[in-house]
TIDOBA-220217 format. One record per residue (C-alpha): x, y, z; residue in one letter; residue number from 1. Coordinates in Angstrom, 2 decimals, m for minus. Example, Ala and Ser with C-alpha at 12.3 -4.5 7.8 and 13.67 -1.06 7.14 Angstrom:
! residues 2
+---------+---------+---------+---------+------+
:      xx :      yy :      zz : lumdren : mimi :
+---------+---------+---------+---------+------+
:   12.30 :   m4.50 :    7.80 :       a :    1 :
:   13.67 :   m1.06 :    7.14 :       s :    2 :
+---------+---------+---------+---------+------+
***
This chain:
! residues 316
+---------+---------+---------+---------+------+
:      xx :      yy :      zz : lumdren : mimi :
+---------+---------+---------+---------+------+
:   13.39 :  m15.23 :  m11.50 :       m :    1 :
:   13.16 :  m16.87 :   m8.22 :       t :    2 :
:   14.30 :  m20.59 :   m8.17 :       p :    3 :
:   11.37 :  m21.57 :   m5.96 :       f :    4 :
:    7.67 :  m21.68 :   m6.22 :       s :    5 :
:    5.65 :  m20.21 :   m3.39 :       e :    6 :
:    5.04 :  m23.60 :   m1.70 :       d :    7 :
:    8.75 :  m24.60 :   m2.15 :       e :    8 :
:    9.91 :  m21.38 :   m0.53 :       l :    9 :
:    7.51 :  m21.57 :    2.36 :       k :   10 :
:    8.74 :  m25.19 :    3.07 :       a :   11 :
:   12.35 :  m24.28 :    2.75 :       k :   12 :
:   12.22 :  m21.25 :    5.27 :       v :   13 :
:   10.03 :  m23.35 :    7.71 :       q :   14 :
:   13.08 :  m25.85 :    7.56 :       d :   15 :
:   15.56 :  m23.11 :    8.39 :       g :   16 :
:   16.58 :  m21.69 :    5.14 :       y :   17 :
:   17.74 :  m18.02 :    5.15 :       i :   18 :
:   16.94 :  m15.69 :    2.28 :       v :   19 :
:   19.66 :  m13.22 :    1.55 :       e :   20 :
:   18.60 :  m11.63 :   m1.71 :       s :   21 :
:   15.58 :  m10.47 :   m3.81 :       p :   22 :
:   16.51 :  m13.06 :   m6.44 :       e :   23 :
:   15.56 :  m15.98 :   m3.95 :       e :   24 :
:   12.17 :  m14.34 :   m3.22 :       m :   25 :
:    8.69 :  m15.21 :   m4.58 :       t :   26 :
:    6.27 :  m12.35 :   m5.09 :       e :   27 :
:    4.49 :  m13.43 :   m2.05 :       g :   28 :
:    7.53 :  m13.46 :    0.16 :       y :   29 :
:    8.77 :  m10.10 :   m1.11 :       k :   30 :
:    5.21 :   m8.50 :   m0.67 :       k :   31 :
:    5.11 :   m9.76 :    2.84 :       a :   32 :
:    8.57 :   m8.59 :    3.76 :       l :   33 :
:    7.88 :   m5.18 :    2.29 :       i :   34 :
:    4.83 :   m4.70 :    4.31 :       v :   35 :
:    6.62 :   m5.71 :    7.59 :       q :   36 :
:    9.62 :   m3.64 :    6.99 :       l :   37 :
:    7.41 :   m0.53 :    6.05 :       t :   38 :
:    5.51 :   m0.86 :    9.23 :       v :   39 :
:    8.90 :   m1.15 :   11.17 :       q :   40 :
:   10.43 :    1.82 :    9.53 :       a :   41 :
:    7.42 :    4.08 :    9.76 :       d :   42 :
:    6.96 :    3.14 :   13.49 :       t :   43 :
:   10.56 :    3.97 :   14.27 :       e :   44 :
:   10.31 :    7.24 :   12.22 :       l :   45 :
:    7.16 :    8.65 :   13.71 :       m :   46 :
:    8.29 :    7.87 :   17.25 :       s :   47 :
:   10.86 :   10.75 :   16.84 :       a :   48 :
:    8.48 :   13.66 :   16.56 :       p :   49 :
:    6.22 :   12.13 :   19.18 :       s :   50 :
:    9.03 :   11.75 :   21.69 :       y :   51 :
:   10.71 :   15.19 :   20.60 :       w :   52 :
:    7.58 :   17.07 :   21.45 :       r :   53 :
:    7.48 :   15.57 :   25.01 :       a :   54 :
:   11.19 :   15.84 :   25.63 :       a :   55 :
:   10.67 :   19.59 :   26.23 :       r :   56 :
:    9.05 :   18.66 :   29.45 :       y :   57 :
:   12.14 :   16.86 :   30.83 :       a :   58 :
:   12.91 :   17.58 :   34.48 :       p :   59 :
:   16.56 :   18.51 :   33.84 :       s :   60 :
:   19.28 :   18.91 :   31.17 :       t :   61 :
:   20.50 :   15.50 :   31.51 :       n :   62 :
:   17.16 :   13.84 :   31.27 :       t :   63 :
:   16.50 :   15.87 :   28.15 :       q :   64 :
:   19.75 :   14.78 :   26.70 :       v :   65 :
:   18.77 :   11.22 :   27.45 :       s :   66 :
:   15.49 :   11.67 :   25.68 :       a :   67 :
:   17.22 :   13.27 :   22.70 :       h :   68 :
:   19.53 :   10.15 :   22.62 :       a :   69 :
:   16.51 :    8.04 :   22.25 :       i :   70 :
:   15.03 :   10.06 :   19.44 :       i :   71 :
:   18.46 :    9.96 :   17.59 :       q :   72 :
:   18.36 :    6.16 :   17.92 :       d :   73 :
:   14.83 :    5.86 :   16.59 :       e :   74 :
:   15.64 :    7.83 :   13.31 :       l :   75 :
:   18.75 :    5.57 :   12.97 :       a :   76 :
:   16.60 :    2.53 :   13.27 :       h :   77 :
:   14.19 :    4.00 :   10.69 :       a :   78 :
:   16.90 :    4.61 :    8.25 :       n :   79 :
:   18.03 :    0.96 :    8.71 :       i :   80 :
:   14.71 :   m0.30 :    7.76 :       a :   81 :
:   14.22 :    2.06 :    4.95 :       y :   82 :
:   17.66 :    1.02 :    3.51 :       r :   83 :
:   16.62 :   m2.55 :    3.71 :       l :   84 :
:   13.56 :   m1.58 :    1.68 :       l :   85 :
:   15.74 :    0.10 :   m0.96 :       e :   86 :
:   17.32 :   m3.39 :   m1.47 :       d :   87 :
:   13.88 :   m4.54 :   m2.31 :       l :   88 :
:   13.43 :   m1.93 :   m5.05 :       g :   89 :
:   11.43 :    0.60 :   m2.92 :       e :   90 :
:   12.39 :    4.43 :   m2.77 :       s :   91 :
:   13.42 :    5.68 :    0.48 :       k :   92 :
:   13.01 :    9.13 :   m0.83 :       e :   93 :
:    9.37 :    8.38 :   m1.72 :       h :   94 :
:    8.47 :    6.60 :    1.55 :       l :   95 :
:    9.72 :    9.42 :    3.74 :       v :   96 :
:    8.88 :   12.38 :    1.58 :       y :   97 :
:    6.42 :   11.28 :   m1.08 :       g :   98 :
:    3.60 :    9.94 :    0.92 :       r :   99 :
:    0.53 :   11.65 :    2.38 :       q :  100 :
:    0.21 :   11.46 :    6.43 :       p :  101 :
:   m2.52 :    8.97 :    6.37 :       h :  102 :
:   m0.35 :    6.59 :    4.07 :       e :  103 :
:    2.16 :    6.08 :    6.76 :       f :  104 :
:    1.82 :    2.55 :    8.42 :       k :  105 :
:    2.81 :    3.13 :   12.15 :       h :  106 :
:    0.66 :    2.16 :   14.89 :       p :  107 :
:   m2.20 :    4.51 :   16.17 :       y :  108 :
:   m0.23 :    5.13 :   19.28 :       g :  109 :
:    2.08 :    7.32 :   17.65 :       f :  110 :
:   m0.62 :    9.51 :   16.31 :       d :  111 :
:   m1.34 :   10.76 :   19.92 :       q :  112 :
:    0.21 :   13.77 :   21.66 :       p :  113 :
:    2.55 :   13.04 :   24.55 :       l :  114 :
:    1.65 :   16.14 :   26.88 :       d :  115 :
:    4.22 :   15.63 :   29.74 :       n :  116 :
:    7.21 :   13.76 :   31.10 :       w :  117 :
:    5.31 :   11.10 :   32.50 :       a :  118 :
:    3.61 :   10.24 :   29.19 :       e :  119 :
:    7.11 :   10.16 :   27.69 :       l :  120 :
:    8.38 :    7.73 :   30.03 :       v :  121 :
:    5.33 :    5.54 :   30.05 :       v :  122 :
:    5.64 :    5.55 :   26.18 :       a :  123 :
:    9.21 :    4.41 :   26.36 :       t :  124 :
:    8.12 :    1.77 :   28.89 :       g :  125 :
:    5.11 :    0.56 :   26.93 :       f :  126 :
:    5.53 :    1.41 :   23.31 :       f :  127 :
:    9.29 :    0.52 :   23.24 :       d :  128 :
:    8.56 :   m2.68 :   24.98 :       r :  129 :
:    5.97 :   m3.54 :   22.20 :       a :  130 :
:    8.64 :   m2.84 :   19.67 :       g :  131 :
:   11.20 :   m4.93 :   21.54 :       i :  132 :
:    8.52 :   m7.77 :   21.83 :       t :  133 :
:    7.89 :   m7.65 :   18.01 :       l :  134 :
:   11.62 :   m7.21 :   16.81 :       l :  135 :
:   12.94 :   m9.95 :   19.18 :       t :  136 :
:   10.52 :  m12.25 :   17.83 :       d :  137 :
:   11.60 :  m11.35 :   14.25 :       v :  138 :
:   15.28 :  m11.38 :   15.17 :       h :  139 :
:   14.85 :  m14.90 :   16.62 :       e :  140 :
:   12.79 :  m16.26 :   13.73 :       n :  141 :
:   13.03 :  m14.44 :   10.61 :       t :  142 :
:   14.08 :  m15.90 :    7.52 :       s :  143 :
:   15.50 :  m12.78 :    5.97 :       y :  144 :
:   19.18 :  m12.73 :    6.61 :       g :  145 :
:   19.95 :   m8.95 :    6.30 :       p :  146 :
:   17.13 :   m8.09 :    8.73 :       l :  147 :
:   18.24 :  m10.63 :   11.26 :       k :  148 :
:   21.76 :   m9.14 :   11.35 :       r :  149 :
:   20.44 :   m5.47 :   11.45 :       a :  150 :
:   18.30 :   m6.29 :   14.46 :       l :  151 :
:   21.32 :   m7.06 :   16.70 :       v :  152 :
:   22.11 :   m3.34 :   16.95 :       k :  153 :
:   18.57 :   m2.25 :   16.97 :       i :  154 :
:   17.74 :   m4.64 :   19.85 :       g :  155 :
:   20.53 :   m3.32 :   22.16 :       m :  156 :
:   19.48 :    0.22 :   21.63 :       e :  157 :
:   15.90 :   m0.43 :   22.15 :       e :  158 :
:   16.63 :   m2.04 :   25.51 :       t :  159 :
:   18.13 :    1.27 :   26.61 :       f :  160 :
:   14.94 :    3.00 :   25.59 :       h :  161 :
:   13.01 :    0.51 :   27.61 :       l :  162 :
:   15.16 :    0.76 :   30.81 :       r :  163 :
:   14.82 :    4.59 :   30.53 :       h :  164 :
:   11.17 :    4.16 :   30.70 :       g :  165 :
:   11.04 :    1.65 :   33.41 :       e :  166 :
:   13.44 :    3.52 :   35.76 :       v :  167 :
:   11.50 :    6.71 :   35.32 :       w :  168 :
:    8.06 :    5.07 :   35.86 :       m :  169 :
:    9.45 :    3.75 :   39.23 :       k :  170 :
:   10.88 :    7.16 :   40.19 :       r :  171 :
:    7.56 :    9.01 :   39.55 :       l :  172 :
:    5.50 :    6.42 :   41.02 :       a :  173 :
:    7.74 :    6.42 :   44.17 :       a :  174 :
:    7.53 :   10.13 :   44.47 :       a :  175 :
:    3.75 :    9.87 :   45.03 :       g :  176 :
:    1.35 :   12.70 :   44.78 :       g :  177 :
:    0.95 :   14.44 :   41.35 :       d :  178 :
:    3.93 :   12.58 :   39.80 :       a :  179 :
:    2.34 :    9.14 :   40.56 :       r :  180 :
:   m1.13 :   10.36 :   39.46 :       d :  181 :
:    0.31 :   11.53 :   36.07 :       m :  182 :
:    1.96 :    8.10 :   35.54 :       v :  183 :
:   m1.37 :    6.38 :   36.39 :       q :  184 :
:   m3.21 :    8.68 :   33.87 :       r :  185 :
:   m0.73 :    7.88 :   31.12 :       a :  186 :
:   m0.99 :    4.18 :   31.79 :       v :  187 :
:   m4.80 :    4.42 :   31.71 :       d :  188 :
:   m4.80 :    5.25 :   28.05 :       w :  189 :
:   m1.55 :    3.73 :   26.99 :       m :  190 :
:   m2.01 :    0.29 :   28.19 :       f :  191 :
:   m5.06 :   m0.52 :   26.05 :       p :  192 :
:   m3.37 :    1.57 :   23.16 :       m :  193 :
:   m0.50 :   m0.96 :   23.37 :       t :  194 :
:   m2.70 :   m4.10 :   23.55 :       i :  195 :
:   m4.34 :   m2.95 :   20.30 :       e :  196 :
:   m0.77 :   m2.50 :   18.76 :       w :  197 :
:   m0.48 :   m6.20 :   18.11 :       f :  198 :
:   m3.47 :   m6.26 :   15.80 :       g :  199 :
:   m6.30 :   m8.65 :   15.36 :       l :  200 :
:   m6.94 :  m11.70 :   17.62 :       p :  201 :
:   m5.62 :  m14.78 :   16.13 :       d :  202 :
:   m9.13 :  m16.16 :   15.48 :       g :  203 :
:   m9.73 :  m13.35 :   13.16 :       m :  204 :
:   m6.57 :  m13.16 :   11.24 :       k :  205 :
:   m7.24 :  m13.24 :    7.53 :       r :  206 :
:   m3.54 :  m13.28 :    6.37 :       h :  207 :
:   m0.73 :  m15.41 :    7.60 :       s :  208 :
:    2.08 :  m14.51 :    5.25 :       g :  209 :
:    4.59 :  m13.39 :    7.83 :       q :  210 :
:    4.03 :  m16.72 :    9.65 :       l :  211 :
:    4.09 :  m18.82 :    6.44 :       d :  212 :
:    7.29 :  m17.19 :    5.14 :       y :  213 :
:    8.83 :  m17.30 :    8.58 :       r :  214 :
:    9.10 :  m13.54 :    8.84 :       l :  215 :
:    8.15 :  m13.83 :   12.51 :       k :  216 :
:    7.43 :  m16.70 :   14.77 :       g :  217 :
:    4.82 :  m15.75 :   17.24 :       l :  218 :
:    1.22 :  m14.88 :   16.55 :       t :  219 :
:   m0.57 :  m11.72 :   17.47 :       n :  220 :
:   m2.05 :  m13.12 :   20.67 :       d :  221 :
:    1.19 :  m14.72 :   21.65 :       q :  222 :
:    2.99 :  m11.45 :   21.33 :       l :  223 :
:    0.37 :   m9.78 :   23.33 :       r :  224 :
:    1.03 :  m12.33 :   26.06 :       q :  225 :
:    4.75 :  m11.74 :   25.98 :       v :  226 :
:    4.24 :   m7.94 :   26.46 :       w :  227 :
:    1.91 :   m8.30 :   29.41 :       m :  228 :
:    4.14 :  m10.80 :   31.03 :       a :  229 :
:    6.72 :   m7.99 :   31.59 :       s :  230 :
:    4.31 :   m4.96 :   31.70 :       t :  231 :
:    1.69 :   m6.17 :   34.15 :       v :  232 :
:    4.11 :   m7.20 :   36.83 :       p :  233 :
:    6.19 :   m3.95 :   36.28 :       l :  234 :
:    3.03 :   m1.86 :   37.07 :       c :  235 :
:    1.80 :   m3.93 :   39.96 :       e :  236 :
:    5.31 :   m3.72 :   41.54 :       s :  237 :
:    5.14 :    0.19 :   41.55 :       i :  238 :
:    1.40 :    0.50 :   42.68 :       g :  239 :
:    0.07 :    1.40 :   39.26 :       i :  240 :
:   m3.28 :   m0.08 :   38.34 :       d :  241 :
:   m3.70 :   m1.86 :   34.89 :       v :  242 :
:   m6.77 :   m3.43 :   33.52 :       p :  243 :
:   m5.34 :   m6.94 :   33.28 :       a :  244 :
:   m4.40 :   m9.80 :   35.55 :       h :  245 :
:   m2.83 :  m13.26 :   35.50 :       y :  246 :
:   m5.37 :  m15.92 :   35.58 :       d :  247 :
:   m3.71 :  m19.23 :   37.15 :       d :  248 :
:   m6.38 :  m21.43 :   35.73 :       g :  249 :
:   m5.92 :  m20.34 :   32.15 :       r :  250 :
:   m2.23 :  m19.94 :   32.50 :       g :  251 :
:   m2.23 :  m16.63 :   30.86 :       e :  252 :
:   m2.91 :  m12.85 :   31.27 :       f :  253 :
:   m6.51 :  m11.79 :   31.05 :       v :  254 :
:   m7.79 :   m8.35 :   30.12 :       l :  255 :
:  m10.31 :   m6.84 :   32.57 :       d :  256 :
:  m12.07 :   m4.73 :   29.86 :       y :  257 :
:  m13.87 :   m5.42 :   26.55 :       p :  258 :
:  m11.48 :   m5.76 :   23.83 :       f :  259 :
:  m11.53 :   m3.85 :   21.45 :       p :  260 :
:  m13.57 :   m0.92 :   22.71 :       c :  261 :
:  m14.12 :    2.73 :   21.91 :       r :  262 :
:  m11.56 :    5.36 :   22.27 :       y :  263 :
:  m11.84 :    9.16 :   22.46 :       d :  264 :
:   m8.51 :   10.78 :   21.17 :       a :  265 :
:   m9.53 :   14.26 :   22.35 :       t :  266 :
:  m10.15 :   12.93 :   25.92 :       e :  267 :
:   m7.46 :   10.15 :   25.69 :       k :  268 :
:  m10.16 :    7.99 :   27.34 :       r :  269 :
:  m11.32 :    4.44 :   26.67 :       w :  270 :
:  m15.12 :    3.62 :   27.25 :       f :  271 :
:  m14.87 :    0.28 :   28.96 :       f :  272 :
:  m18.51 :    0.59 :   30.23 :       g :  273 :
:  m19.89 :    0.63 :   26.62 :       e :  274 :
:  m18.91 :   m2.88 :   25.83 :       g :  275 :
:  m17.00 :   m4.44 :   23.04 :       e :  276 :
:  m16.95 :   m2.76 :   19.47 :       i :  277 :
:  m16.17 :   m4.48 :   16.14 :       s :  278 :
:  m12.78 :   m4.62 :   14.62 :       w :  279 :
:  m14.30 :   m2.76 :   11.74 :       d :  280 :
:  m14.77 :    0.20 :   14.01 :       d :  281 :
:  m11.13 :   m0.14 :   15.17 :       v :  282 :
:   m9.91 :   m0.23 :   11.64 :       f :  283 :
:  m11.98 :    2.88 :   10.71 :       a :  284 :
:  m10.39 :    4.74 :   13.61 :       r :  285 :
:   m6.94 :    3.59 :   12.59 :       w :  286 :
:   m7.63 :    4.53 :    8.88 :       k :  287 :
:   m8.67 :    8.12 :   10.08 :       a :  288 :
:   m5.56 :    8.38 :   11.94 :       r :  289 :
:   m5.15 :   10.17 :   15.20 :       g :  290 :
:   m4.89 :   13.93 :   16.07 :       p :  291 :
:   m1.12 :   14.34 :   15.66 :       m :  292 :
:   m0.82 :   12.39 :   12.40 :       n :  293 :
:   m0.48 :   15.39 :   10.07 :       e :  294 :
:    1.60 :   17.36 :   12.43 :       v :  295 :
:    4.26 :   14.66 :   13.12 :       y :  296 :
:    4.63 :   13.76 :    9.36 :       v :  297 :
:    4.97 :   17.47 :    8.26 :       e :  298 :
:    7.60 :   17.88 :   10.98 :       s :  299 :
:    9.64 :   15.08 :    9.27 :       i :  300 :
:    8.92 :   15.99 :    5.64 :       q :  301 :
:    9.61 :   19.78 :    6.00 :       r :  302 :
:   13.28 :   18.96 :    7.08 :       s :  303 :
:   14.21 :   18.37 :    3.51 :       r :  304 :
:   13.02 :   21.82 :    2.54 :       g :  305 :
:   14.72 :   23.43 :    5.52 :       d :  306 :
:   18.05 :   21.87 :    4.91 :       v :  307 :
:   17.85 :   22.61 :    1.19 :       g :  308 :
:   17.25 :   26.39 :    1.94 :       r :  309 :
:   20.05 :   26.45 :    4.47 :       w :  310 :
:   22.34 :   24.94 :    1.88 :       l :  311 :
:   21.26 :   27.32 :   m0.80 :       a :  312 :
:   21.98 :   30.29 :    1.70 :       g :  313 :
:   25.47 :   29.03 :    2.42 :       q :  314 :
:   26.24 :   28.85 :   m1.30 :       a :  315 :
:   24.83 :   32.41 :   m1.98 :       a :  316 :
+---------+---------+---------+---------+------+
***
């Protein structure tokens, strides 16, 4: 039994207390931590088949090797998060192989197909930056000691993924012509997709467990601002348009489109002209998952059977 009440533990972690074991957790703390780690693990895991599908479009052998190195890192990061979940009594076997595709909790962005090299590098430049934004905040602020230590390795490797995306976005944009146009088209759908990544606006948040238990330090809107503070200047510096700008009067980045708005996954197109939609509509889209959800999950889950059949063949 935990030695703390909910209010006592919230007060202690806000004062800097570091939780090291499940025995110190209240039910509320443990539940919030499991949700956070599951999203982290699922996001890392589902990035692998997404990136693998696009890596075949790499322009050379060495660039494909770089893409595969990123994929290997993402799988390792997923394993770390699932391993931390095992310490909390969760089954890694069930989490990876026992759930239906719609039960995974990764962002909607990793349910989309990446159809060319430009989309892969923008994904590493945008999606991995979102991951770094989130996990840097967790590393700096989390009250859960094992996660704080694990994020040291993860953070260094995610920085490599981000640099890969940045370098290639710059190269393709500088090449001009079709290469630059492909980057622009990728940015057109991935920028709003990543803005959504951070979740509900602060004024609409219904639960604050991650902040109350100091599992993270920044709010959703603050995290969005951190992401845009790097992403918008990057795109502007290479001549790529983004639907956002810095407002000097407000001292923050402002979106130049209705948020949230309708998205067509088939066309990879946002309908800015239709105006703002409700967050209930966004949640319905997320719950229905995207076009590659079942494909990506099946590609992960079938590996257990493939390996088992191979081992059985070797023993025969």
